[in-house]
N, C-alpha and C positions, 0 to 999 in steps of 0.2 A: 326127186321133189315132188312133192302134189302140189296141183296148181290152186288148188283151194282147200282150206282146213276147217273142218269140222267139229267143233268143242261142244259137248253136250253137259249141261250142269241142270239136273232137275228140269223144270219147264223151260229153260232158256237154252237157246242155240245161238252159238258163236261164228258165222262164216266168214272166215278170212282169206283175202285174196292173197295169194303165197309167191309172187314173184318179187320178191324183195332187190333183188339186183336190177330188176327193171322199172322200180316203183310203182309195181303191180301193174302195167300197161296190159291190156286186154289183148290175147293172143288166142290162136285157135286151140288152144290147151284150157286157158282159164274159161274161155267164155261156155260152151257146153258144161264145162263142172260146174260152174256158178249157177246157170240155168237150172240141171239136177237138184245141187244142195238148197235151192230157193225152193223148187217144187216140192220135194220132199218135205221142208219144213211146214211149207203151207199145208202139206196134205195130211201131216201128222196132226190128230187132235190132242195129243199131249204135250206140244209145243204151244207155249201161251205168248213168247215174244221171241224176236230175234234181233240180234246186232250185225250189222254189216260192218267190216273193217277190213284195212291192211296191213299184212307184216311190215317190217324193216322200217318203220318211221314213216310211211307215206298212204296214204287212202288209194289212190288209184289216178295214174296219169292219162290214162283214156286209153284210145287204142294204139296197139302198137304199131308204130309207123315204119320200123324198119320190115315187119313181116307183111304191112298194108303194101309197101313199095315193092317188094315181091310179087304180093298178088296182084298189082296193077300191071308189071311187065308181062306175067305169065296168063293173067283173066282178063286184062283190060277194065272195062267199066263193070264186069260181074264181079270185081274185087268189093263192091259197095254192095253186094247181096247179104253182107254180113250184117246188114241194118237189120233186113227184114228176119234172117235164118237165126240171129243169134241176140243181135240186140232189144228187138222187142218182146222174144219171149222173156228176157231177164228181168226188163223194166215191169213188164205186165204183171210177172210173179210179185215183185216187189208192190206196186201199186195195189195190186187186188188182194193181197196176204190178208187172211181172216184172222189177223192178230197183229198187235204193234211192231215197229221194224223200227229200230233205232242205228243211226250212222253214228261210226266213231271215227272222226277224221284228222288224220294228221299229215302234215306235211303236203304233199302235191295232191291234189283235187281238181284236174282240169278235164275238158271234154267231155267225152262219155263218162268220166269218172264222176264229174260235177252233176249229170245226169242221173246216176246212180244213186247219189246223194239223196237228191232231189223227189226221186220216187220212196224215198223212205219215209216214214212219218215224223220223226225226231232226228236231229244232227246236233252232236255234242262236236264241237269244233274245236283243235287246238289252238290258241292264240298265236303260234307260231305257222299255222298252216296258210297255204296261197292255193288260191282258187281263180279258177280264170274258164270260160266259155270255149276258148280255143278255135273252133271250128273255121271261123271266116279267115284265121292265120295263115290255113293251109287251104284257101280256097272251098271249102265246103259252107253248108249252111248246117243247122241243128239236127240232130238226130237222138234217139234213145229218148224221146218224150220232152225234152230240153224246153221245146216251143210252147209246150202245155205247162210245163212245172213253173218255169224259172217266173213269167209273169205273174202267175198266182202268187209266188211267193215273194216278189220285189216289186210288183207293180210293171203296167206295160212300157211307162217311158224309161225305168231303170234296166228293163230288160232289152229294150232296142240298145242303148247304150254299150251294155255288157256284150252282147253276141256282135254288133257292129263291130265297133273297137275291139275286142277281144283282149282288153288290156286285164292283167292281175289284179286281183282286190284282196283285200286282207279280212281274216278272220274277225275284227274288229266290225269292218265295214258290213261281212256278211251278218253279223249280229245287229249293226243298226238297221240294216233295210229289211231284216225280217227272213232272212234266208237260214241263218244260224239259230238253233234252239236256246242253247246257252255256250258260254267258251270253258275251255280247261287250260289248265295250267300244261307246258309243253311235256309231251310224254303220257299224259293221265286222261287223255280223249277216252281210251278204251276202259279205262278202271271207271270214269264216271258215267259212261255210256250204259256200263254194265250195271251200274247201282240203279239208273234210271229203268232199264229193260228190266231187271230183278224186281223193281216195283210194279211195272206193270203185268209182269208173268203171276203176279200174285194178286191180282185185279179180277175184274169180271170180264172174262174174254169174249163171250158173246156180245155183250153190251160193246166193246170196243169195235168188233167186226162190224156190228149194225152202224155204230157210228160211223167210222170209215166209210161204208158203202154210201152212207146220206149225204156226209159232205164232198163225196168225190160225185154224185149224181146232182148236187144242189147246181151246179153252174149250168146244167142245160135243164133245169125244171124250174117252173113257175112258183109261184107262193103255194098256190092251193094244192098243187102236184106233190110240192115236198111236204106239207101238211099230212096228205094223205099219206105219204110213204112213211112219215114219223109215226103215225098212226098204226100202222100195221107193224112196223118193227116193235113199239111198244107191245103191241099185242103178243108176238113172238116171245119178247124178252119177259113178258108177265108170267109166262109158264116157268121159267128156270128156275132152278133151286139157287140160282145166285141172288136173283130179284127176291125172292119169298123170305130166305134165310137174311138177307140185308134188311129188309123191313122189321122183320122180328126182332132183331140185334138192335136197331135203332129204337125201336119201343122200351127195348129191356136196358137201355144205355150202355150198349156192349159193341164191341166192334166186331164190324164184319168180317167173315172169313168165307172168301172166294174160292171156289173149287175149279170154275171155267165150265160148271154144268148149268 
Protein backbone atom coordinates (compact mmCIF):
# COMPACT_ATOMS: atom_id res chain seq x y z
CA UNK A 1 0.00 0.00 0.00
CA UNK A 2 1.35 3.40 -0.98
CA UNK A 3 1.78 5.62 2.13
CA UNK A 4 0.63 8.69 0.18
CA UNK A 5 -1.78 8.78 -2.76
CA UNK A 6 -1.58 11.43 -5.49
CA UNK A 7 -4.57 12.19 -7.71
CA UNK A 8 -4.09 14.65 -10.56
CA UNK A 9 -7.14 16.15 -12.26
CA UNK A 10 -6.34 18.97 -14.65
CA UNK A 11 -4.61 21.69 -12.59
CA UNK A 12 -5.68 20.26 -9.22
CA UNK A 13 -3.63 17.73 -7.24
CA UNK A 14 -5.07 15.86 -4.26
CA UNK A 15 -2.51 14.43 -1.81
CA UNK A 16 -3.94 11.82 0.56
CA UNK A 17 -2.28 10.31 3.61
CA UNK A 18 -2.92 6.59 3.23
CA UNK A 19 -2.65 4.68 6.49
CA UNK A 20 -6.36 4.24 7.24
CA UNK A 21 -5.71 1.42 9.70
CA UNK A 22 -3.72 3.89 11.86
CA UNK A 23 -5.92 6.96 11.32
CA UNK A 24 -3.19 8.18 8.96
CA UNK A 25 -0.62 8.51 11.72
CA UNK A 26 2.71 9.75 10.42
CA UNK A 27 5.46 7.12 10.31
CA UNK A 28 8.83 6.75 8.62
CA UNK A 29 7.18 5.80 5.32
CA UNK A 30 4.51 8.50 5.22
CA UNK A 31 6.64 11.51 6.10
CA UNK A 32 9.18 11.38 3.26
CA UNK A 33 6.49 10.40 0.76
CA UNK A 34 4.40 13.39 1.85
CA UNK A 35 7.40 15.70 1.60
CA UNK A 36 8.19 14.48 -1.92
CA UNK A 37 4.56 14.78 -3.07
CA UNK A 38 4.23 18.34 -1.79
CA UNK A 39 7.61 19.39 -3.19
CA UNK A 40 6.66 18.02 -6.61
CA UNK A 41 3.33 19.88 -6.53
CA UNK A 42 5.05 23.11 -5.53
CA UNK A 43 7.59 22.87 -8.34
CA UNK A 44 5.10 21.92 -11.06
CA UNK A 45 3.85 25.14 -12.67
CA UNK A 46 0.93 23.29 -14.24
CA UNK A 47 -0.45 22.54 -10.76
CA UNK A 48 -2.55 25.51 -9.66
CA UNK A 49 -4.13 24.21 -6.42
CA UNK A 50 -3.60 21.37 -3.95
CA UNK A 51 -5.91 19.48 -1.61
CA UNK A 52 -4.45 17.69 1.42
CA UNK A 53 -6.56 14.97 3.04
CA UNK A 54 -6.50 11.49 4.52
CA UNK A 55 -8.12 8.18 3.61
CA UNK A 56 -10.43 6.01 5.70
CA UNK A 57 -12.47 8.76 7.34
CA UNK A 58 -9.61 10.47 9.19
CA UNK A 59 -7.30 13.35 8.40
CA UNK A 60 -4.24 12.59 10.53
CA UNK A 61 -3.69 11.33 14.07
CA UNK A 62 -0.24 12.93 14.29
CA UNK A 63 2.99 11.07 14.93
CA UNK A 64 2.75 7.29 15.03
CA UNK A 65 3.40 6.77 18.74
CA UNK A 66 4.09 3.05 18.42
CA UNK A 67 6.94 3.76 16.04
CA UNK A 68 8.02 6.68 18.21
CA UNK A 69 8.20 4.45 21.30
CA UNK A 70 10.45 2.00 19.46
CA UNK A 71 12.62 4.86 18.25
CA UNK A 72 12.98 6.18 21.79
CA UNK A 73 14.17 2.76 22.96
CA UNK A 74 16.66 2.46 20.11
CA UNK A 75 17.86 6.04 19.68
CA UNK A 76 16.92 7.92 22.85
CA UNK A 77 16.48 11.66 22.36
CA UNK A 78 17.52 11.31 18.71
CA UNK A 79 14.04 9.94 18.11
CA UNK A 80 13.05 13.61 18.04
CA UNK A 81 15.35 14.29 15.10
CA UNK A 82 12.27 13.61 13.00
CA UNK A 83 11.06 17.12 13.83
CA UNK A 84 13.86 18.79 11.87
CA UNK A 85 14.35 16.00 9.35
CA UNK A 86 10.74 15.33 8.42
CA UNK A 87 8.17 17.70 9.86
CA UNK A 88 9.95 20.95 9.07
CA UNK A 89 10.31 20.19 5.33
CA UNK A 90 6.67 19.07 5.07
CA UNK A 91 5.24 22.11 6.83
CA UNK A 92 7.57 24.43 4.93
CA UNK A 93 6.39 22.93 1.63
CA UNK A 94 2.77 23.53 2.61
CA UNK A 95 3.23 27.02 4.01
CA UNK A 96 5.36 28.31 1.13
CA UNK A 97 3.45 26.57 -1.68
CA UNK A 98 3.14 29.18 -4.49
CA UNK A 99 -0.48 28.16 -5.03
CA UNK A 100 -3.50 27.65 -2.75
CA UNK A 101 -3.66 24.57 -0.50
CA UNK A 102 -6.96 23.38 0.99
CA UNK A 103 -7.15 20.82 3.80
CA UNK A 104 -10.11 18.41 3.79
CA UNK A 105 -10.51 17.27 7.40
CA UNK A 106 -12.55 14.28 8.51
CA UNK A 107 -12.35 12.35 11.78
CA UNK A 108 -9.19 12.80 13.82
CA UNK A 109 -6.98 15.85 13.30
CA UNK A 110 -4.58 16.00 16.21
CA UNK A 111 -0.99 16.84 17.07
CA UNK A 112 1.15 17.13 13.97
CA UNK A 113 -2.01 16.44 11.98
CA UNK A 114 -3.50 19.68 13.28
CA UNK A 115 -0.25 21.45 12.41
CA UNK A 116 -0.45 20.14 8.85
CA UNK A 117 -4.01 21.43 8.51
CA UNK A 118 -3.01 24.84 9.85
CA UNK A 119 -0.11 25.05 7.40
CA UNK A 120 -2.69 24.94 4.60
CA UNK A 121 -4.40 28.13 3.42
CA UNK A 122 -7.99 26.98 3.95
CA UNK A 123 -9.60 24.18 5.96
CA UNK A 124 -12.87 22.43 5.18
CA UNK A 125 -13.74 20.47 8.30
CA UNK A 126 -16.35 17.76 8.77
CA UNK A 127 -18.91 18.65 11.43
CA UNK A 128 -18.00 15.40 13.21
CA UNK A 129 -14.25 15.93 13.18
CA UNK A 130 -12.30 15.91 16.45
CA UNK A 131 -9.30 18.22 16.78
CA UNK A 132 -6.65 18.63 19.47
CA UNK A 133 -3.09 19.87 19.95
CA UNK A 134 -2.25 16.71 22.00
CA UNK A 135 1.46 17.45 22.50
CA UNK A 136 1.51 18.25 26.22
CA UNK A 137 -0.61 15.15 26.87
CA UNK A 138 2.51 13.09 26.10
CA UNK A 139 5.00 15.44 27.75
CA UNK A 140 6.08 17.32 24.64
CA UNK A 141 5.62 20.83 23.32
CA UNK A 142 4.37 21.89 19.92
CA UNK A 143 6.25 21.21 16.72
CA UNK A 144 5.57 21.44 12.98
CA UNK A 145 5.06 25.18 13.31
CA UNK A 146 1.99 24.93 15.54
CA UNK A 147 3.31 27.58 17.94
CA UNK A 148 3.37 29.92 14.95
CA UNK A 149 0.17 29.01 13.12
CA UNK A 150 -2.22 28.32 16.00
CA UNK A 151 -2.11 31.76 17.70
CA UNK A 152 -2.50 33.39 14.30
CA UNK A 153 -5.62 31.33 13.69
CA UNK A 154 -7.33 31.53 17.08
CA UNK A 155 -5.51 34.25 19.04
CA UNK A 156 -2.88 34.02 21.76
CA UNK A 157 -5.17 33.34 24.73
CA UNK A 158 -7.08 30.55 23.00
CA UNK A 159 -3.85 29.02 21.68
CA UNK A 160 -2.43 28.85 25.21
CA UNK A 161 -5.58 27.12 26.40
CA UNK A 162 -5.53 24.59 23.59
CA UNK A 163 -1.83 23.80 23.99
CA UNK A 164 -1.58 23.70 27.76
CA UNK A 165 -4.81 21.80 28.44
CA UNK A 166 -4.59 19.69 25.27
CA UNK A 167 -8.34 19.09 25.40
CA UNK A 168 -10.11 17.98 22.21
CA UNK A 169 -12.36 20.50 20.53
CA UNK A 170 -15.15 20.21 17.99
CA UNK A 171 -15.50 21.34 14.42
CA UNK A 172 -18.10 23.87 15.52
CA UNK A 173 -15.62 25.36 17.98
CA UNK A 174 -12.93 25.39 15.29
CA UNK A 175 -15.27 27.37 13.03
CA UNK A 176 -16.25 29.82 15.77
CA UNK A 177 -12.60 30.41 16.69
CA UNK A 178 -11.51 31.00 13.09
CA UNK A 179 -9.50 27.80 12.70
CA UNK A 180 -11.90 26.17 10.20
CA UNK A 181 -12.76 27.98 6.98
CA UNK A 182 -16.10 26.21 6.64
CA UNK A 183 -17.88 23.09 7.87
CA UNK A 184 -18.99 20.14 5.76
CA UNK A 185 -21.48 17.37 6.32
CA UNK A 186 -19.86 14.15 7.58
CA UNK A 187 -18.12 12.40 4.73
CA UNK A 188 -18.31 15.47 2.48
CA UNK A 189 -15.18 17.38 3.50
CA UNK A 190 -13.16 16.17 0.51
CA UNK A 191 -16.00 16.89 -1.93
CA UNK A 192 -16.41 20.42 -0.60
CA UNK A 193 -12.66 21.03 -0.40
CA UNK A 194 -12.23 19.80 -3.97
CA UNK A 195 -14.91 22.21 -5.18
CA UNK A 196 -13.20 25.07 -3.37
CA UNK A 197 -9.74 24.10 -4.64
CA UNK A 198 -11.07 23.70 -8.19
CA UNK A 199 -12.37 27.26 -8.03
CA UNK A 200 -8.94 28.43 -6.90
CA UNK A 201 -7.21 26.35 -9.58
CA UNK A 202 -9.12 28.35 -12.17
CA UNK A 203 -8.07 31.65 -10.62
CA UNK A 204 -5.08 33.99 -10.95
CA UNK A 205 -2.33 31.69 -9.68
CA UNK A 206 0.43 34.31 -9.64
CA UNK A 207 -1.77 36.72 -7.68
CA UNK A 208 -2.50 33.99 -5.14
CA UNK A 209 1.22 33.27 -4.75
CA UNK A 210 2.08 36.94 -4.24
CA UNK A 211 -0.81 37.34 -1.78
CA UNK A 212 0.30 34.34 0.27
CA UNK A 213 3.84 35.66 0.47
CA UNK A 214 2.70 39.15 1.49
CA UNK A 215 0.39 37.85 4.20
CA UNK A 216 3.05 35.52 5.60
CA UNK A 217 5.66 38.28 5.76
CA UNK A 218 3.31 40.91 7.19
CA UNK A 219 3.79 39.66 10.75
CA UNK A 220 7.44 40.70 10.73
CA UNK A 221 7.11 43.87 8.67
CA UNK A 222 6.04 47.38 9.49
CA UNK A 223 3.40 49.21 7.47
CA UNK A 224 5.88 51.06 5.26
CA UNK A 225 7.80 47.88 4.44
CA UNK A 226 4.58 46.03 3.71
CA UNK A 227 3.37 48.73 1.36
CA UNK A 228 6.71 48.73 -0.45
CA UNK A 229 6.50 44.94 -0.86
CA UNK A 230 2.93 45.28 -2.12
CA UNK A 231 4.07 47.80 -4.70
CA UNK A 232 6.80 45.49 -5.96
CA UNK A 233 4.30 42.61 -6.17
CA UNK A 234 1.82 44.74 -8.10
CA UNK A 235 4.50 45.60 -10.66
CA UNK A 236 5.26 41.91 -11.17
CA UNK A 237 1.57 41.03 -11.46
CA UNK A 238 0.88 43.94 -13.77
CA UNK A 239 2.93 42.19 -16.43
CA UNK A 240 0.98 38.92 -16.25
CA UNK A 241 -1.44 37.76 -18.90
CA UNK A 242 -4.03 37.16 -16.17
CA UNK A 243 -4.04 40.80 -15.06
CA UNK A 244 -4.07 42.28 -18.57
CA UNK A 245 -6.80 39.90 -19.70
CA UNK A 246 -8.92 40.45 -16.59
CA UNK A 247 -8.87 44.22 -17.04
CA UNK A 248 -9.95 43.85 -20.67
CA UNK A 249 -12.71 41.41 -19.64
CA UNK A 250 -13.95 43.83 -16.96
CA UNK A 251 -14.17 46.69 -19.42
CA UNK A 252 -15.98 44.47 -21.90
CA UNK A 253 -18.35 43.30 -19.16
CA UNK A 254 -17.14 39.72 -19.63
CA UNK A 255 -16.04 37.09 -17.15
CA UNK A 256 -12.24 36.82 -17.04
CA UNK A 257 -10.55 33.54 -17.87
CA UNK A 258 -7.36 33.01 -15.88
CA UNK A 259 -4.61 30.79 -17.23
CA UNK A 260 -2.13 31.09 -14.38
CA UNK A 261 0.31 33.05 -16.53
